[in-house]
C-alpha positions as CSV (number, residue, x, y, z in Angstrom):
1,M,-1.2,-7.8,20.2
2,I,-0.2,-9.4,23.5
3,G,1.0,-12.5,21.7
4,V,3.3,-10.5,19.4
5,A,4.8,-8.7,22.4
6,A,5.3,-11.9,24.3
7,S,6.9,-13.5,21.3
8,F,9.2,-10.5,20.8
9,L,10.3,-10.6,24.5
10,L,11.0,-14.3,24.3
11,E,13.0,-13.9,21.2
12,V,15.1,-11.1,22.8
13,V,15.7,-13.2,25.9
14,L,16.7,-16.3,24.0
15,S,19.0,-14.3,21.7
16,A,20.7,-12.6,24.6
17,L,21.3,-16.1,26.2
18,Y,22.6,-17.6,22.9
19,A,24.8,-14.7,21.7
20,P,27.7,-15.3,24.1
21,I,27.9,-19.0,23.2
22,L,27.8,-18.2,19.5
23,M,30.5,-15.5,20.0
24,L,32.8,-18.0,21.7
25,I,32.3,-20.6,19.0
26,Q,33.0,-18.1,16.2
27,S,36.0,-16.6,18.0
28,R,37.5,-20.1,18.3
29,H,37.1,-20.7,14.6
30,V,38.7,-17.3,13.7
31,F,41.6,-18.1,16.0
32,E,42.1,-21.5,14.4
33,V,42.2,-19.9,10.9
34,F,44.8,-17.4,12.1
35,M,46.8,-20.3,13.5
36,G,46.8,-22.0,10.0
37,R,44.4,-24.8,10.8
38,D,41.8,-26.0,8.5
39,S,38.5,-24.4,9.2
40,G,36.5,-27.3,7.8
41,W,34.5,-25.0,5.5
42,K,33.8,-26.7,2.2
43,P,33.5,-24.8,-1.0
44,Q,30.1,-24.4,-2.5
45,R,29.1,-26.6,-5.5
46,R,27.2,-24.3,-7.7
47,D,27.3,-26.4,-10.9
48,S,25.8,-29.7,-9.6
49,G,24.0,-31.2,-6.6
50,G,21.0,-28.9,-6.8
51,T,17.7,-29.7,-5.2
52,T,14.7,-30.4,-7.4
53,W,11.2,-29.1,-6.7
54,S,10.0,-32.6,-6.1
55,D,12.7,-33.3,-3.6
56,A,12.0,-30.0,-1.8
57,W,8.3,-30.9,-1.8
58,H,9.0,-34.4,-0.4
59,Y,11.1,-33.2,2.5
60,H,9.1,-30.0,3.4
61,K,5.5,-30.8,2.7
62,R,4.7,-31.6,6.4
63,H,6.3,-28.3,7.5
64,M,4.2,-26.4,5.0
65,F,1.0,-28.1,6.0
66,L,1.7,-27.6,9.7
67,S,2.4,-23.9,9.2
68,C,-0.7,-23.4,7.2
69,A,-2.8,-25.3,9.7
70,T,-1.6,-23.3,12.6
71,Q,-2.3,-19.9,11.1
72,P,-5.3,-18.0,12.4
């Protein structure tokens, strides 16, 4: 229970430190859109370019094994 509380407090502190930075970055992007500049946001490609299960397994198997190994 102490680990959960410590994790929660750490998450709150890190989020509070990161929030102002994220707000400034997002505000700048909104301002640039209102000024008519390109936001750099590319449209999604829904009809092609998907990830296969084998590619997902290849790139994420270490993450999955590590997360399973560290669970109590």
